[in-house]
C-alpha positions in Angstrom: 47.2 65.1 260.6 49.7 67.3 258.1 51.0 65.2 254.9 55.0 65.9 254.1 55.2 67.6 250.8 57.1 65.4 248.2 60.5 65.6 247.7 61.3 67.0 243.9 63.6 65.9 241.8 67.1 66.1 242.0 68.6 67.7 239.6 72.5 68.1 238.0 72.6 72.1 239.6 71.4 70.3 243.1 74.4 67.3 242.7 76.7 70.0 241.9 75.6 72.1 245.5 76.0 69.3 247.0 79.8 70.1 247.2 81.6 69.6 250.5 77.8 68.8 251.9 76.1 65.9 252.7 77.5 63.0 250.8 75.9 61.9 247.4 74.3 58.6 247.1 74.4 56.8 243.8 74.2 53.2 242.5 73.3 51.6 239.0 70.1 50.2 237.5 69.2 48.4 235.0 65.6 47.5 235.1 61.7 49.3 236.8 61.9 47.4 239.3 65.5 48.0 240.9 64.8 51.8 239.9 62.3 51.9 242.2 63.7 50.7 245.1 66.9 52.9 244.6 64.8 55.9 244.2 64.2 56.1 247.7 67.3 55.5 249.2 69.6 57.3 246.1 70.7 60.9 244.9 72.0 59.5 241.9 70.8 56.7 239.8 73.2 55.5 237.0 72.7 54.0 234.1 75.9 52.6 233.1 77.5 50.6 230.5 78.2 47.9 233.4 74.4 46.5 231.7 76.7 45.1 229.3 78.8 42.8 231.8 76.0 42.7 234.3 72.5 42.1 232.5 73.9 40.8 228.4 76.8 38.9 229.8 78.7 40.5 228.3 82.9 40.3 229.0 83.4 44.1 228.4 81.6 47.4 228.7 83.0 47.7 225.5 80.3 46.0 223.9 77.6 48.4 225.2 75.7 50.3 222.6 73.6 53.2 222.3 70.3 51.8 221.5 71.3 49.3 224.6 71.3 52.4 226.8 68.4 54.3 225.6 66.6 50.6 226.0 67.3 50.1 229.7 67.6 53.8 230.8 63.5 54.0 229.3 63.3 51.2 231.8 64.5 53.4 234.2 63.2 56.6 234.1 59.2 54.7 234.9 61.2 53.3 238.1 62.0 56.8 239.0 60.5 59.6 241.3 63.6 61.7 242.3 66.9 60.8 241.7 69.0 62.3 238.8 68.9 59.9 236.0 72.4 59.5 234.6 72.7 57.6 231.5 76.9 56.5 230.1 77.2 57.2 226.7 78.9 54.2 225.7 81.9 53.3 223.5 82.0 54.6 220.1 79.3 57.0 220.6 81.4 60.2 221.3 85.4 59.9 221.1 84.8 61.0 217.2 84.5 64.3 217.9 82.6 67.2 220.1 79.1 67.1 217.0 79.2 63.0 217.3 79.0 63.4 221.0 76.4 65.8 220.9 74.0 63.5 218.7 74.2 60.8 221.2 73.3 62.9 223.5 70.9 64.1 222.8 69.2 61.3 221.9 69.4 59.7 225.0 68.4 62.7 226.8 65.1 62.8 224.4 64.1 59.8 224.4 65.0 58.5 228.3 64.2 61.4 230.1 67.3 61.1 231.3 69.1 64.4 233.5 71.9 63.8 232.1 75.1 61.6 230.3 77.9 60.0 231.8 81.2 59.7 229.8 84.8 59.1 230.1 88.1 61.0 229.4 89.9 63.4 231.4 91.4 66.7 229.4 91.0 64.9 225.6 87.4 65.0 226.1 87.5 68.3 227.7 86.4 70.0 224.3 83.3 67.7 224.0 82.6 68.5 227.9 82.1 71.9 227.3 80.4 71.3 223.7 77.5 69.3 225.5 77.6 71.8 228.5 76.9 74.9 226.3 74.1 73.2 224.3 72.0 71.9 227.8 73.6 68.6 228.1 74.7 67.8 231.9 77.8 65.9 232.0 79.4 63.9 234.8 82.5 63.3 233.8 84.0 59.6 235.1 88.4 60.0 235.3 90.9 57.7 236.7 90.3 53.8 235.4 88.3 54.4 232.8 86.7 51.0 231.7 86.4 52.2 227.8 89.9 52.4 228.0 91.0 49.4 229.4 93.1 48.1 226.6 95.1 51.1 226.6 95.5 51.6 230.2 96.6 47.5 230.0 94.4 46.5 232.2 92.1 46.8 235.9 94.9 48.4 237.6 94.4 51.4 240.5 95.5 55.0 238.6 97.5 57.9 239.9 100.2 56.3 241.7 103.7 58.0 241.7 104.2 60.0 237.9 100.9 58.8 236.7 99.3 61.2 240.3 100.1 65.0 238.2 97.9 63.9 235.0 94.9 62.3 237.0 94.9 65.8 238.8 95.4 66.9 235.5 92.1 65.2 234.4 89.9 66.4 237.2 90.4 70.1 236.6 90.0 69.9 233.4 86.6 68.3 233.2 85.4 70.8 236.1 86.9 73.7 234.0 85.3 72.5 230.8 81.5 72.5 232.8 81.3 68.9 234.0 78.9 69.1 237.2 80.7 66.6 238.8 83.1 63.7 238.2 83.5 59.9 238.9 86.9 59.1 240.5 87.6 55.2 239.5 90.2 52.8 241.1 91.9 56.7 242.2 95.4 55.8 244.8 93.1 57.1 248.0 95.5 60.2 248.5 95.6 61.2 245.1 91.4 61.0 245.6 91.1 62.7 249.0 93.5 65.5 247.1 91.2 66.0 244.3 88.3 66.3 246.5 89.6 68.9 248.4 90.4 71.1 246.0 88.4 70.7 242.9 85.4 72.8 243.0 82.6 70.3 241.6 81.7 66.8 243.8 83.8 64.2 243.1 82.2 60.5 243.4 84.6 57.5 244.7 84.3 54.3 243.3 87.7 52.8 244.7 88.8 55.9 245.3 88.2 57.4 248.7 85.7 58.2 251.5 86.8 61.5 251.7 84.9 61.3 248.5 82.2 64.2 248.3 80.0 61.0 247.5 80.2 57.0 246.6 78.9 54.9 243.4 78.8 51.1 243.1 77.1 49.1 240.5 74.5 47.7 242.5 74.5 43.8 241.2 78.0 43.6 242.8 76.7 45.2 245.7 73.4 42.9 246.0 75.8 40.3 245.1 74.1 39.3 242.4 77.3 39.6 239.6 79.7 37.0 241.0 81.9 36.7 238.0 84.5 38.4 239.9 84.5 40.8 243.1 86.8 43.9 243.1 88.8 44.7 246.3 86.1 48.4 246.5 83.1 46.5 246.2 81.3 45.8 249.4 78.6 42.9 249.7 75.5 44.6 251.5 73.5 41.1 251.0 73.8 37.9 248.8 70.6 37.8 246.4 72.6 35.1 244.5 72.8 32.9 247.2 69.5 32.9 248.2 68.2 33.0 244.8 70.2 30.1 244.0 68.1 27.9 247.3 64.8 28.9 245.8 65.2 28.3 242.4 67.1 24.3 244.2 64.1 24.1 246.5 61.4 25.0 243.4 63.2 22.3 241.4 62.7 19.5 243.7 59.1 20.8 244.6 58.4 20.3 240.8 60.2 16.8 240.4 58.3 15.9 243.8 54.9 16.8 242.6 54.1 18.9 245.6 54.1 22.6 243.6 51.3 23.4 242.8 50.0 22.3 246.4 45.7 22.7 246.5 46.3 26.4 247.5 48.0 27.6 244.2 45.5 25.5 242.0 41.6 26.7 241.4 39.1 24.6 241.6 36.1 23.1 239.0 33.3 25.0 240.7 33.3 28.6 241.6 32.4 29.5 245.1 29.4 31.1 246.1 29.3 34.8 247.3 27.7 35.3 250.5 24.2 37.3 249.6 24.1 36.7 246.0 25.4 33.7 243.9 29.0 33.7 241.7 30.2 36.4 239.5 
């Protein structure tokens, strides 16, 4: 019987080469068990700064720290065999200067084994993207709605409508020319996301953008129904694991209170059972 060869790990150049080809599948992960699941189905696994909200219960992604990202990145890496792991650079760890960004990114790459980093910002971050890319650090860019800048944007609004479209297009062009291997388009007007995807030489990864993008990303806790604090329009729930977990915990609590758990099959007898053909160990 022939044995199929193992799939080799996905790299940033592999992702870039997929422009206009088979669509890229991306989900977030923050733990090794979830990483093992998504690794079987995804090309890219993003250790997003959304971990601050969905795992740590904080109000925004602004509270994510570099140490937090490294901790979760290290855990996720243990669960991956094939997918490209991209780790977010958190707010305050790269905006000051290209040199600061390099120090932060170098820590992430060295300590987690990530294959790339992601940072938010368009034309304003082009110099930083070029600085990192020129020093061996693959960069995934992120434009449109950039959650780390939510206070400056005035909330989680759709980006690129009307006269604002020109700036989003300029941002997309700038990050591509600076050396980003792909770019996330978040909450960008559909027609604009479609246009950018058609014109850009690097893959676009949509989230609340367009089906025409070269790939899609969602927060895994959103699409599994585990994070229920709010539900953006662009999130499709593929499961309601939060409801299932609630039912399971309620059943457990009821059985404990009734004294029906643990049952006989869940406890150990006082005497070891004899083993056929010899004494018990």
